[in-house]
C-alpha positions in Angstrom: 27.1 -3.5 -36.8 27.7 -5.2 -40.1 27.5 -9.0 -40.3 29.7 -10.8 -42.8 29.8 -14.6 -42.9 30.8 -17.0 -45.6 30.5 -20.8 -45.9 32.6 -22.8 -48.3 30.5 -25.3 -50.3 31.6 -28.3 -52.4 35.2 -28.1 -51.3 37.9 -30.7 -51.6 39.4 -29.7 -48.3 40.7 -32.2 -45.7 39.4 -30.5 -42.5 37.2 -27.9 -41.0 40.3 -25.8 -40.4 40.8 -25.5 -44.1 37.2 -24.6 -44.5 37.6 -21.7 -42.2 40.7 -20.5 -44.0 38.9 -20.6 -47.3 35.9 -18.8 -45.8 38.1 -16.0 -44.4 39.6 -15.4 -47.9 36.1 -15.1 -49.3 35.1 -12.6 -46.5 36.7 -9.6 -48.2 34.4 -10.2 -51.3 31.4 -10.5 -49.0 32.1 -7.2 -47.2 31.9 -5.4 -50.5 28.3 -6.4 -50.8 27.1 -4.3 -47.9 26.3 -5.0 -44.2 23.6 -6.6 -42.1 23.3 -9.6 -44.3 24.4 -13.2 -44.4 26.4 -14.3 -47.4 26.8 -17.9 -48.5 29.4 -18.2 -51.3 29.9 -21.3 -53.4 33.4 -22.0 -54.5 33.8 -23.9 -57.7 36.2 -26.8 -57.9 36.7 -29.6 -60.5 33.6 -31.8 -60.6 35.5 -35.0 -60.0 36.4 -33.8 -56.5 32.8 -33.5 -55.4 31.2 -36.5 -53.9 27.6 -36.9 -54.9 24.8 -37.8 -52.5 23.5 -40.3 -55.0 26.6 -42.5 -54.7 26.7 -45.5 -56.9 26.7 -48.7 -54.8 29.3 -51.2 -55.8 28.0 -54.7 -56.6 27.7 -57.3 -53.9 30.8 -59.0 -55.3 33.3 -59.0 -52.5 30.9 -57.9 -49.8 31.0 -61.2 -47.8 34.8 -61.4 -48.3 35.2 -57.9 -47.0 33.0 -58.7 -44.0 35.0 -61.8 -43.2 38.2 -59.8 -43.4 36.6 -57.0 -41.3 37.9 -54.3 -43.7 36.2 -51.4 -42.0 37.3 -47.8 -42.1 36.2 -44.5 -40.5 35.1 -41.5 -42.5 34.7 -38.0 -40.9 32.2 -35.4 -42.2 32.4 -31.9 -40.8 29.5 -30.2 -39.0 29.7 -26.4 -39.6 28.6 -23.7 -37.3 27.9 -20.6 -39.4 27.9 -18.4 -36.3 31.2 -19.6 -34.9 34.1 -20.3 -37.3 36.1 -21.7 -34.5 33.6 -24.5 -33.9 35.0 -27.9 -35.0 32.9 -31.1 -35.1 32.8 -34.2 -37.2 30.3 -37.0 -37.5 32.0 -40.4 -37.8 30.8 -42.8 -40.5 31.8 -46.4 -40.9 32.5 -47.9 -44.3 33.5 -51.3 -45.6 36.1 -51.8 -48.4 36.4 -54.7 -50.7 39.8 -56.1 -51.5 39.7 -54.3 -54.9 39.1 -50.9 -53.2 35.3 -50.7 -53.8 33.4 -49.1 -50.9 30.3 -50.5 -49.4 27.9 -48.2 -47.6 26.2 -48.9 -44.3 22.9 -49.9 -45.7 24.6 -52.7 -47.6 26.4 -54.3 -44.7 24.8 -53.2 -41.4 21.7 -55.4 -41.8 24.0 -58.4 -42.2 25.9 -57.5 -39.1 22.6 -56.9 -37.2 21.4 -60.3 -38.2 24.7 -61.8 -37.0 24.4 -59.8 -33.7 27.8 -58.1 -34.5 26.8 -54.5 -34.4 27.8 -54.1 -30.8 31.3 -55.3 -31.7 31.5 -52.9 -34.6 30.4 -49.9 -32.4 33.0 -50.9 -29.8 35.7 -50.7 -32.5 34.4 -47.4 -34.0 34.4 -45.7 -30.6 37.9 -47.0 -29.8 39.4 -46.0 -33.2 37.6 -42.6 -33.3 38.7 -41.6 -29.8 42.3 -42.7 -30.5 42.2 -40.5 -33.6 41.5 -37.5 -31.5 44.8 -38.1 -29.8 46.8 -39.0 -32.9 45.6 -36.4 -35.4 47.3 -33.1 -34.3 46.1 -31.1 -37.3 42.4 -31.6 -37.7 40.8 -33.5 -34.8 42.7 -32.8 -31.6 40.3 -30.2 -30.4 37.2 -31.4 -32.2 33.9 -32.8 -31.1 33.0 -36.2 -32.5 29.4 -37.3 -33.2 29.1 -41.1 -32.9 26.2 -43.3 -34.0 24.8 -45.8 -31.5 23.3 -49.1 -32.6 20.2 -50.5 -30.8 22.3 -53.4 -29.5 24.9 -50.9 -28.1 22.3 -49.1 -26.0 21.7 -52.4 -24.2 25.4 -53.1 -23.7 26.0 -52.6 -20.0 29.8 -52.4 -20.4 30.0 -49.8 -23.2 30.1 -46.8 -20.9 33.1 -48.1 -18.9 34.8 -49.1 -22.2 34.3 -45.6 -23.7 35.6 -44.1 -20.4 38.7 -46.3 -20.7 39.2 -45.3 -24.3 39.1 -41.6 -23.4 41.5 -42.0 -20.5 44.0 -44.0 -22.6 43.8 -41.4 -25.5 44.1 -38.5 -23.0 41.0 -36.9 -24.3 40.5 -33.7 -22.3 37.4 -31.5 -22.1 33.8 -32.4 -21.5 31.4 -32.9 -24.3 34.0 -34.0 -26.8 31.9 -37.1 -27.8 28.2 -36.8 -28.8 26.4 -40.2 -28.9 23.6 -40.2 -31.5 20.5 -42.4 -30.7 17.8 -42.9 -33.3 14.5 -41.6 -32.1 12.7 -44.9 -32.9 15.2 -46.8 -30.7 14.5 -44.4 -27.8 10.8 -44.8 -28.2 11.0 -48.6 -28.3 12.9 -48.9 -25.0 12.9 -45.5 -23.2 14.1 -46.8 -19.8 17.1 -48.4 -21.4 17.9 -45.3 -23.5 17.6 -43.1 -20.4 20.0 -45.3 -18.5 22.5 -45.2 -21.4 22.2 -41.4 -21.7 22.6 -40.8 -18.0 25.7 -43.0 -17.7 27.3 -41.5 -20.8 26.8 -38.0 -19.3 28.4 -39.2 -16.2 31.7 -39.6 -18.0 31.4 -36.2 -19.7 29.7 -37.2 -23.0 26.7 -35.7 -24.7 23.5 -37.3 -26.1 22.0 -36.5 -29.5 18.8 -37.7 -31.2 18.7 -38.5 -34.9 15.6 -38.5 -37.1 14.0 -36.1 -34.7 10.3 -35.6 -34.9 8.6 -33.1 -32.7 5.4 -35.0 -32.2 7.2 -38.2 -31.2 9.6 -36.3 -29.0 6.9 -35.2 -26.7 6.9 -38.7 -25.1 10.5 -38.7 -24.1 12.1 -35.2 -24.4 11.5 -33.9 -20.9 12.9 -37.1 -19.4 16.0 -37.4 -21.7 16.6 -33.8 -22.5 19.1 -34.4 -25.3 22.0 -32.0 -25.9 21.6 -32.2 -29.7 18.8 -32.9 -32.2 19.3 -33.6 -35.9 16.7 -32.5 -38.5 16.7 -33.8 -42.1 16.3 -31.7 -45.2 12.8 -33.2 -46.0 11.5 -31.4 -42.9 13.1 -28.2 -44.2 11.5 -28.5 -47.6 8.1 -29.2 -46.0 8.6 -26.0 -44.0 9.3 -24.0 -47.2 6.1 -25.4 -48.7 3.8 -25.0 -45.6 3.5 -21.9 -43.4 2.2 -24.1 -40.6 5.3 -26.3 -40.7 7.5 -23.3 -41.1 6.1 -21.6 -38.0 6.4 -24.9 -36.0 10.1 -25.2 -37.1 10.9 -21.6 -36.2 9.4 -22.2 -32.7 11.3 -25.4 -32.3 14.6 -23.8 -33.1 13.8 -20.9 -30.7 12.8 -23.3 -27.9 15.9 -25.4 -28.4 18.1 -22.4 -28.3 16.6 -21.3 -25.0 17.2 -24.8 -23.6 20.8 -24.8 -24.9 20.1 -27.8 -27.2 22.0 -27.7 -30.5 19.9 -28.1 -33.7 21.8 -29.7 -36.6 20.3 -29.8 -40.1 21.8 -32.7 -42.0 21.7 -33.8 -45.7 22.3 -30.3 -46.9 22.6 -30.5 -50.7 22.1 -26.9 -51.8 22.7 -23.3 -50.9 18.9 -22.7 -50.9 18.5 -25.3 -48.1 21.1 -23.5 -45.9 19.7 -20.1 -46.6 16.2 -21.2 -45.5 17.5 -22.8 -42.4 19.6 -19.9 -41.4 16.6 -17.5 -41.7 14.7 -19.8 -39.3 17.5 -19.7 -36.7 19.6 -22.8 -37.5 23.3 -22.4 -37.3 24.7 -26.0 -37.5 24.8 -27.7 -40.9 26.1 -31.0 -42.3 25.9 -32.5 -45.8 27.5 -33.0 -49.2 27.0 -29.4 -50.2 29.5 -28.6 -47.5 31.8 -31.6 -47.7 31.4 -35.3 -48.3 32.8 -37.7 -45.6 36.5 -38.1 -46.1 38.5 -41.1 -45.1 41.0 -40.4 -42.4 41.5 -43.8 -40.7 41.6 -47.4 -41.7 43.2 -50.0 -39.4 42.8 -53.6 -38.5 39.4 -54.3 -36.9 39.7 -55.7 -33.4 36.7 -58.0 -32.9 37.3 -58.0 -29.1 34.2 -59.0 -27.1 33.1 -57.0 -24.1 30.7 -59.4 -22.4 
């Protein structure tokens, strides 16, 4: 049986649906190259439409003003499954915009919010707004899975699960596993019992749990107890695997083990076709990064600072 697959890279598309359509148009060219192979085709578009990983941070001018005005917005970046073009998932990123339109990245404003103990409020708003978007956006997100980051303070928030459940009910979100809550591995290790309680309660309302910054050695201390549904690997690990046979064999075995356990493996920070090709050879099927599509803004609304405790 012949295998023909294409992935659209560096596209200016607005949704994963558009990515699939572009990929299907490229498939006819892929078929002409012969069977039993995987084809990754790069589609050229004007350079100004491509967002660079090395984004230029705006100056701090206006940062405090934007924080005071709570000018937050949500950006959505697709996660592509090269083995299943019908798969639709997006990771939700939060951004802050100055009054003049400049965009501040999380590393600029999250430490300030953490110091002020306001990350829990921000997560509450992100979850509410993102879930509401599933209901509102009939074109791109209605049947999609959303990956949502979890701050350390949110893991300890005893009311967040009931709030998320209410958000899902009000937005009429149907289907289990539509929300994947991403915990940083270090946060899990620092308070495993609390992280386990959070994970179990989220699963109780039909959500999934993912682990960011996954490290196999560190995971041995919690994996069997938490048993995450998703793990996210970074490109530096992939490049180490290309340079070291030992790391490469360990990564292959990891992907195989996770597949047998029905745990999704996502490689993030994909910046080149070479990275994707290497990962695919080692069994990875889920990818995310600027080489596929930069996060695109789809929602900005007034931030509701509502407190939940």
